[in-house]
C-alpha positions, 0 to 999 in steps of 0.5 A: 219248479212247478213238477216238485209241487204236490199239493195245490190249494185254492182258497177263493174268498168273496167280492174285493177288488185289488185297489181296495185290498192291496192298493196301498201294499207298497205305496210307501216305497214308491210302488217298488217291491224291495226285490226292485219290481214295479207294483201296480198301487195306488198313488193316493192321487186317484179319484172318481167323480161324484154324483155333483161332478166333483173329484171323489179322491181313494182315501185309506182304510186305516184300524181307526177307521170307523167301521173299517172291517165292515167297508164299504158299508153295504153291498155294491153293484157287482151283476154284468150291468153294474160292473159296466156302469163302473168301468164305463159309466153307462150300463152299456159298455162302449166299441171298443170297450174302453174302461175309464174306470170312472163310475164307482161313485155314482153306481155306488149312489145309485146302488145305496138308494135301492138298497135302502128303500129295500131294507138292505143292511147298510151301515149308519152313515155310509156315503157314496163316497166310502166306495173309495175307500181302500185297506192299509197294510195295517188294517189287513196285516195278514194278507199284507205280510203273505202278500210282501212274503211271497208273491203278489199278483198285480195283475190278476183279472176277474175272467168275467165282468160280473158277478159270483157264479160265473167267475167261480165256474171259470176257476174250476171249469174254464167258463160259465156256458154263456151265462153272466149272472147268479139266476144260473147256479147250475152248469153241464161243463165238467170240472177240472176234478174229471180230468183229476180223476181220470189221470188218477190224482186225487182232489177234495173240495171243503166247505167252511162247516157245511157242505160245499156249495161247489159240489152242487154246481157240476155234475161231476162233483153232484156224483162224486164220492162223499170222500172227495168234500169235507169241512174246513176242520178236516182240511186242518186235520188233513194238512197236519196229517200230510194227507192232502189231495193233489188238487184242494179247493177251500171255501169260505163260510157263506153266512153274514156272520161268516168268513167270506169277506163279502162286502158289508161283511167283516173282512177280519173274520176273513183275515183269520181265515187267511191265517188258518189256512196258511198255518195249517199248510205251514204247519203240515209235513207237506209245506215244502211241496206246497202251492197255495194260491189265495184269490178273490171271485170278483171285485164285487163292486169295490174301486180298482183303477186299472181297466181290465184288458180286452184280450180274453180269449173266449171259452166256447161258442156259448152265446153270451147272456147281455150279448157279451161275447167274452173277449173282456176280462172283468177288474182286477182281484187280489192274488197271492202266491204262497209258497216257500219256493217263491222268494219273499218279495215277489210281484209276479205278473205275465209279460207286457202284451201276454194274456195275463192271469185270470181264474183260468190259471188256476186250470192251467197250473193244474193241467200242467203240473199234472199234464192234463188236457185244457177244459175249454179255450179260455184255459188253453190260452191261459198262463199258469203261475209255476214260473214263480217257484224260483228257488231251488231250497224251501225257506225256513222263515215264515213271514206271518211270525208275530202278526195279529190277527185283527178283530173288528169288535163289532157285530155284523151290520147284515147278522140275522138275514140269509146271505146271497150264496145261502139262498142259492144254496137253499135252492140247489138244495130244494132241487134235490127233493123228490116231487111233492117235497119241499124246503121252505125257504129260510127266512133268517140267517140261522135257519139257512145256516141249519139247512146248509149244516143238515142237507137234504136228508131229514127231509128226505125222510121226513 
């Protein structure tokens, strides 16, 4: 049924693991979906050792949990070394790299220590044990209703066990060119958009309230026509008018008071973004021919109990930073597939032993739909998600009917400071200026937000 899809829409949010967001999705039914499919969720018996060696159990984040929508209360470690610490208990991966998933609490304790010394934003009362908190469906009603109402992928992994930019590079280009941290902000590899353009297939990338960061990551995007980019309000208008492109990529707002769901920002604002994205698609004339993929770039240091597989195909011959060989996936991330051609209650995964879903499955799905060649060996080996579309007639029910979007009722603790990705964006903008012209580094969230919205135009002219 993939051939009947005319619009593939991807919303990639930030830094949450599968268990952290969806681990309790089907716990009440014994981790079996209504269709009888097994679901790799939490049992409630999972734990990690604390700094004293005693077990720290997983626990539910309910709507009544203090500071529920700002859990785990601080920004966990998310880079390659921190991820190793969480997976193996050491920042050096053993050989063979069999993850025990027992280092989350101790790594979070370490992170809280240095973040406190450096004055990072930490919710009052945050403890290392808070990293074991996982949201219940009642706390995240929008994400959970879509996961139950359409398809949830319980074995979708980050492409690499590290932070944001390498994983976001994989979802659009199938490689990070050996890079394993956010120090490298641009890539020379072509994105999937170059292949789409060559094939005559339309595409568009939307930032939320500023020009998309993604535009500045790849050379073919930097030089692409302005008509290929827009804001979220433009996406809503395009969806309503039935003029969505073949491929749509959506970014959240990157600010600390934005809707990216990056820890420790307001998760409820991300619930609103998910709701608004789905609603725009469902109410538009192209709904019956749309596949909406909701995913997260990486686990962000949040707890997950499933060891990432070690059968990843290296994308190319690039030498990996830290000696990484690109044969390991990152931890699981929440991924939900939405289409009226998907039966409710679907749990979608590859057969045992097959290459699991990762971010290059997005590429593979686009390539399968429009007969495009793979960009790298990684997406060549990936599995597309077209098999989830099993209905011959589009459903007319609405799984979000009656669902109330939650609100936190509190101020974001990190408000006022530029976020990491705002700082990344500001640096990329500064690189575009003529010699001798400089942009002062933003010192506040307001300065960063204004810079991103204005771009470099006034600095070129000033």
